NUMIVEX-548531 format. One record per residue: residue in three letters; x, y, z of N, C-alpha, C in turn; chain; residue number from 1. Coordinates in Angstrom, 2 decimals. Atoms other than C-alpha are relative to their C-alpha. Example, Ala and Ser with C-alpha at 12.3 -4.5 7.8 and 13.67 -1.06 7.14 Angstrom:
<sites>
SITE  type       nx       ny       nz      cax      cay      caz       cx       cy       cz  mol  seq
SITE   ala     0.89    -1.19     0.00    12.30    -4.50     7.80     0.90     1.20     0.00    A    1
SITE   ser    -0.82    -1.19    -0.06    13.67    -1.06     7.14    -0.77     1.09     0.73    A    2
</sites>
This chain:
<sites>
SITE  type       nx       ny       nz      cax      cay      caz       cx       cy       cz  mol  seq
SITE   unk     0.85    -1.19     0.00     0.00     0.00     0.00     0.89     1.24     0.00    A    1
SITE   unk    -0.82    -1.20     0.08     1.40     3.39    -0.92    -0.28     0.93     1.18    A    2
SITE   unk     0.14    -0.93    -1.12     2.03     5.97     1.76    -0.73     1.26    -0.48    A    3
SITE   unk     0.75    -1.20     0.35    -0.38     8.91     1.75     0.45     1.14     0.90    A    4
SITE   unk    -0.36    -1.17    -0.79     0.54    12.40     2.87    -0.55     1.24    -0.69    A    5
SITE   unk     0.50    -1.23     0.59    -0.96    15.84     2.39     1.18     0.88    -0.43    A    6
SITE   unk    -1.07    -0.88     0.44     1.24    18.11     0.32    -0.45     1.44    -0.09    A    7
SITE   unk     0.54    -1.35    -0.03    -1.00    21.14     0.01    -1.50    -0.09     0.24    A    8
SITE   unk     1.39    -0.08    -0.41    -4.27    21.66     1.77    -0.77    -1.31    -0.19    A    9
SITE   unk     0.91     1.14     0.12    -6.88    19.18     0.55     0.41    -1.00    -1.07    A   10
SITE   unk    -0.48     0.93     1.03    -4.74    17.26    -1.97     0.94    -1.02     0.65    A   11
SITE   unk    -0.85     1.08    -0.49    -3.24    13.91    -1.05     0.58    -0.70    -1.22    A   12
SITE   unk    -0.65     0.67     1.13    -0.69    12.42    -3.43     0.40    -1.41     0.40    A   13
SITE   unk    -0.44     1.39    -0.17    -0.10     8.69    -3.76     0.81    -0.38    -1.22    A   14
SITE   unk    -0.76     0.48     1.16     2.00     6.65    -6.12    -0.90    -0.14    -1.23    A   15
SITE   unk     0.94     0.20     1.10    -1.15     6.15    -8.23    -0.62     1.28    -0.52    A   16
SITE   unk     0.60    -1.26     0.43    -2.23     9.79    -8.44    -0.40     0.86     1.17    A   17
SITE   unk     0.43    -0.95    -1.02    -3.92    12.57    -6.52    -1.42    -0.29     0.47    A   18
SITE   unk     1.35     0.06    -0.57    -6.93    12.53    -4.20    -0.31     1.41     0.50    A   19
SITE   unk     0.40    -1.33    -0.42    -8.73    15.85    -3.77    -1.23    -0.13     0.89    A   20
SITE   unk     1.10     0.07    -0.96   -10.94    16.13    -0.68    -0.75     1.32    -0.01    A   21
SITE   unk     0.78    -1.24     0.06   -13.76    18.65    -1.04    -0.28     0.51     1.41    A   22
SITE   unk     0.33    -0.62    -1.28   -14.51    21.09     1.75    -1.36    -0.49     0.49    A   23
SITE   unk     1.34     0.50    -0.35   -18.15    19.90     1.67     0.09    -1.39     0.64    A   24
SITE   unk    -0.16     1.34    -0.54   -17.09    16.29     2.27     0.64     0.06     1.38    A   25
SITE   unk    -0.67    -0.13    -1.29   -14.75    17.30     5.10    -0.96     0.55     1.05    A   26
SITE   unk     0.98    -0.58    -0.93   -17.51    19.41     6.69    -1.05    -1.03     0.41    A   27
SITE   unk     0.99     1.04    -0.32   -20.04    16.57     6.45     0.59    -1.06     0.92    A   28
SITE   unk    -0.67     1.00    -0.83   -17.56    14.12     7.95     0.14     0.49     1.44    A   29
SITE   unk    -0.14    -0.58    -1.34   -16.83    16.41    10.91    -1.35     0.13     0.69    A   30
SITE   unk     1.34    -0.15    -0.57   -20.53    17.15    11.44    -0.59    -1.33     0.43    A   31
SITE   unk     0.53     1.32    -0.32   -21.49    13.48    11.36     0.68    -0.57     1.24    A   32
SITE   unk    -0.74     0.48    -1.18   -18.76    12.59    13.86    -0.48     0.71     1.25    A   33
SITE   unk     0.43    -0.78    -1.17   -19.92    15.37    16.18    -1.38    -0.42     0.49    A   34
SITE   unk     1.36     0.28    -0.45   -23.63    14.52    16.22    -0.16    -1.40     0.58    A   35
SITE   unk     0.04     1.33    -0.61   -22.85    10.93    17.20     0.37     0.02     1.48    A   36
SITE   unk    -0.46    -0.11    -1.38   -21.54    12.19    20.55    -1.16     0.25     0.96    A   37
SITE   unk     0.98    -0.21    -1.06   -23.60    12.02    23.73     0.05     1.45     0.46    A   38
SITE   unk     0.07    -1.35    -0.53   -24.78    15.41    24.93    -0.26     1.08    -1.03    A   39
SITE   unk     0.32    -0.99     1.03   -25.28    17.11    21.59    -1.42    -0.22    -0.49    A   40
SITE   unk     1.32     0.06     0.63   -28.76    17.92    20.36     0.19    -0.02    -1.50    A   41
SITE   unk    -0.28    -0.04     1.43   -27.31    18.72    16.96     0.92     1.13    -0.36    A   42
SITE   unk    -0.84    -1.07     0.53   -25.43    21.14    14.76    -0.86     1.25    -0.18    A   43
SITE   unk     0.66    -1.29     0.20   -26.29    24.82    14.45     0.64     0.69    -1.19    A   44
SITE   unk    -0.56    -0.79     1.10   -25.86    27.13    11.50     1.09     0.91     0.56    A   45
SITE   unk    -1.12    -0.83    -0.42   -22.65    29.16    11.67    -0.49     1.37     0.44    A   46
SITE   unk     0.54    -1.31    -0.36   -24.62    32.40    11.74    -1.33    -0.18     0.74    A   47
SITE   unk     1.26     0.01    -0.75   -27.32    32.92    14.34    -1.03     0.79    -0.77    A   48
SITE   unk     1.08    -0.71     0.67   -30.68    33.96    12.93    -0.83     0.71     1.06    A   49
SITE   unk     0.70    -0.82    -0.99   -32.22    36.82    14.94     0.42    -0.35     1.42    A   50
SITE   unk    -0.52     0.33    -1.32   -30.00    35.79    17.87    -0.34    -1.40     0.48    A   51
SITE   unk     0.40     1.35    -0.38   -31.38    32.25    17.87     0.78    -1.03    -0.79    A   52
SITE   unk    -0.71     1.08     0.66   -29.55    29.04    17.08    -1.00    -0.86    -0.77    A   53
SITE   unk     0.85     0.82     0.85   -31.09    27.09    14.20     0.55    -1.43     0.01    A   54
SITE   unk    -0.40     1.41    -0.01   -30.95    23.30    14.66    -0.06    -0.54    -1.42    A   55
SITE   unk    -0.09     0.48     1.38   -29.79    21.76    11.39    -0.43    -1.46    -0.10    A   56
SITE   unk     0.37     1.39     0.27   -31.19    18.58     9.89     1.24    -0.75    -0.48    A   57
SITE   unk    -1.16     0.82     0.35   -28.85    15.67     9.08     0.56     0.29    -1.39    A   58
SITE   unk    -0.50    -0.26     1.34   -28.64    16.57     5.40     0.71     1.35    -0.13    A   59
SITE   unk    -0.62    -1.32     0.03   -27.37    20.08     6.29     1.12     0.16     1.03    A   60
SITE   unk    -1.01    -0.08    -1.06   -24.68    19.23     8.86     1.19     0.88    -0.38    A   61
SITE   unk    -1.18    -0.76     0.42   -21.96    20.89     6.80    -0.18     1.50     0.22    A   62
SITE   unk     0.24    -1.43    -0.26   -23.61    24.30     7.39     0.42     0.41     1.40    A   63
SITE   unk    -0.44    -0.28    -1.37   -22.52    24.01    11.04     1.47    -0.24     0.21    A   64
SITE   unk    -1.43     0.31    -0.08   -18.86    23.38    10.24     0.77     0.93    -0.93    A   65
SITE   unk    -0.95    -0.73     0.84   -16.00    25.52     8.95     1.30    -0.79     0.01    A   66
SITE   unk    -1.26     0.71     0.15   -12.86    23.83     7.64     1.05     0.97    -0.53    A   67
SITE   unk    -1.13    -0.80     0.47    -9.53    25.62     7.27     1.24    -0.89     0.00    A   68
SITE   unk    -1.29     0.69     0.01    -6.01    24.44     6.52     1.07     0.96     0.49    A   69
SITE   unk    -1.16    -0.75    -0.46    -2.92    25.65     8.36     1.18    -0.94    -0.01    A   70
SITE   unk    -1.21     0.83     0.09     0.47    24.18     7.48    -0.33    -1.47    -0.26    A   71
SITE   unk     0.40     1.36     0.38    -1.10    21.09     5.86    -0.70    -0.76     1.12    A   72
SITE   unk     0.79     0.61    -1.07    -3.21    20.44     8.95    -1.40     0.62     0.00    A   73
SITE   unk     1.37    -0.48    -0.05    -6.94    20.75     9.43    -0.27     0.80     1.27    A   74
SITE   unk     0.57    -0.72    -1.12    -8.57    23.31    11.68    -1.52    -0.09    -0.20    A   75
SITE   unk     1.43     0.25     0.11   -12.21    22.38    12.33    -0.73     0.89     1.01    A   76
SITE   unk     0.85    -0.85    -0.83   -14.75    24.88    13.68    -1.40    -0.61    -0.02    A   77
SITE   unk     1.33     0.61    -0.10   -17.99    23.26    14.93    -0.95     0.93     0.76    A   78
SITE   unk     1.03    -0.82    -0.63   -21.18    25.15    15.80    -1.11    -0.93     0.42    A   79
SITE   unk     0.87     1.06    -0.52   -23.35    23.02    18.07    -1.02     0.53     1.00    A   80
SITE   unk     0.99    -0.23    -1.06   -26.36    22.92    20.35     0.11    -1.19     0.94    A   81
SITE   unk    -0.17     1.07    -0.98   -25.87    20.94    23.55    -1.32    -0.29     0.72    A   82
SITE   unk     1.19     0.44    -0.72   -28.43    19.03    25.56    -0.03     0.62     1.39    A   83
SITE   unk     0.19    -0.58    -1.32   -29.81    20.70    28.67     0.30    -1.05     1.07    A   84
SITE   unk    -0.29     0.90    -1.11   -28.49    19.15    31.88     1.30    -0.77    -0.13    A   85
SITE   unk    -1.28     0.69     0.15   -25.24    17.82    30.47     1.13     0.93     0.44    A   86
SITE   unk    -1.18    -0.78    -0.39   -21.81    18.94    31.64     0.72     0.44    -1.28    A   87
SITE   unk    -0.53    -0.53     1.26   -20.67    21.20    28.80     1.50    -0.29    -0.18    A   88
SITE   unk    -1.43     0.31     0.23   -16.89    20.79    29.42     0.25    -1.46    -0.39    A   89
SITE   unk    -0.17     1.42     0.35   -17.21    16.98    29.27    -0.50    -0.29    -1.40    A   90
SITE   unk     0.55     0.17     1.35   -19.42    17.06    26.18     0.97     0.58    -1.03    A   91
SITE   unk    -0.92    -0.67     0.93   -17.02    19.50    24.49     1.27    -0.83    -0.20    A   92
SITE   unk    -1.22     0.81     0.11   -13.96    17.35    25.25    -0.25    -1.26    -0.82    A   93
SITE   unk     0.33     1.22     0.75   -15.70    14.21    23.91    -0.18     0.30    -1.48    A   94
SITE   unk     0.24    -0.37     1.40   -16.81    15.96    20.71     1.33     0.31    -0.69    A   95
SITE   unk    -1.29    -0.37     0.58   -13.35    17.41    20.10     0.87    -1.23    -0.27    A   96
SITE   unk    -0.81     1.22     0.16   -11.62    14.06    20.63    -0.52    -0.87    -1.14    A   97
SITE   unk     0.57     0.87     1.03   -14.04    12.14    18.42     0.20     0.58    -1.39    A   98
SITE   unk    -0.14    -0.64     1.31   -13.96    14.65    15.56     1.46    -0.08    -0.46    A   99
SITE   unk    -1.43     0.08     0.33   -10.15    14.78    15.66     0.35    -1.42    -0.45    A  100
SITE   unk    -0.32     1.40     0.31    -9.90    10.97    15.67    -0.57    -0.42    -1.36    A  101
SITE   unk     0.66     0.41     1.25   -12.42    10.42    12.84     0.62     0.71    -1.21    A  102
SITE   unk    -0.57    -0.76     1.13   -11.00    13.18    10.62     1.39    -0.53    -0.37    A  103
SITE   unk    -1.35     0.50     0.28    -7.44    11.89    10.98    -0.04    -1.43    -0.53    A  104
SITE   unk     0.08     1.41     0.42    -8.43     8.23    10.59    -0.47    -0.12    -1.45    A  105
SITE   unk     0.59     0.15     1.32   -10.51     8.71     7.44     0.78     0.76    -1.08    A  106
SITE   unk    -0.68    -0.80     1.03    -8.56    11.47     5.65     1.51    -0.19    -0.02    A  107
SITE   unk    -1.45     0.10    -0.09    -5.03    10.80     6.85     0.67     1.35     0.19    A  108
SITE   unk    -0.54    -1.35    -0.19    -4.60    14.56     7.35    -0.02     0.32     1.49    A  109
SITE   unk    -0.02    -0.34    -1.42    -3.48    15.66    10.83    -0.94     1.16     0.31    A  110
SITE   unk     0.90    -1.07    -0.45    -5.92    17.83    12.77     0.76     0.83     1.03    A  111
SITE   unk    -0.70    -0.91    -0.90    -4.31    20.84    14.41    -0.92     0.41     1.16    A  112
SITE   unk     0.95    -0.48    -1.01    -7.40    22.15    16.25    -1.42    -0.42    -0.34    A  113
SITE   unk     1.45     0.14     0.14   -11.05    21.36    16.81    -0.59     1.02     0.99    A  114
SITE   unk     0.61    -1.05    -0.84   -12.85    24.47    18.10    -1.50    -0.19     0.02    A  115
SITE   unk     1.44     0.21    -0.18   -16.36    24.14    19.49    -0.66     1.31     0.40    A  116
SITE   unk     0.78    -1.20    -0.30   -18.83    27.04    19.45    -1.38    -0.45     0.46    A  117
SITE   unk     1.30     0.40    -0.54   -21.81    26.40    21.73    -0.99     1.11    -0.36    A  118
SITE   unk     0.95    -0.99     0.50   -24.70    28.18    19.99    -1.29     0.02     0.82    A  119
SITE   unk     1.23     0.05    -0.77   -27.44    27.09    22.36    -0.08    -1.27     0.84    A  120
SITE   unk     0.29     1.15    -0.86   -28.83    24.66    24.93    -1.49    -0.31    -0.18    A  121
SITE   unk     1.39     0.42     0.19   -32.02    22.67    24.30    -0.22    -1.33     0.70    A  122
SITE   unk     0.30     1.34    -0.51   -33.79    19.71    25.85     0.29    -1.03    -1.08    A  123
SITE   unk    -0.28     1.06     0.96   -32.72    16.46    24.21    -1.32    -0.52    -0.58    A  124
SITE   unk     1.19     0.58     0.64   -35.20    15.01    21.70    -0.15    -1.44     0.48    A  125
SITE   unk     0.24     1.36    -0.49   -36.82    11.78    22.85    -0.55    -0.87    -1.07    A  126
</sites>
């Protein structure tokens, strides 16, 4: 198996050719990893609407994620809504760890930072 390494942002070169990872795919991957974590109600849009956090549906998870590259490493910004009654620092740490792990495992690109923006608190859906 050929070794994969990022050489510039979202392009991975192998002995067989190049793999280009779209920002949309990276955003969806990060969003999906985040919503699987206990304590999150879901993703929120990056911009608040009239000061209120909008809960995104599963098909729009990428709207709650910003992806940047710094020195061939990913920086992931997540905008989330947490479940009422959960310990926010614990939920945040779990989300950050899971997103970092999944992004690195699937893309092979190191993750420099995972920043979490808590946009709101809501009761968990039952």
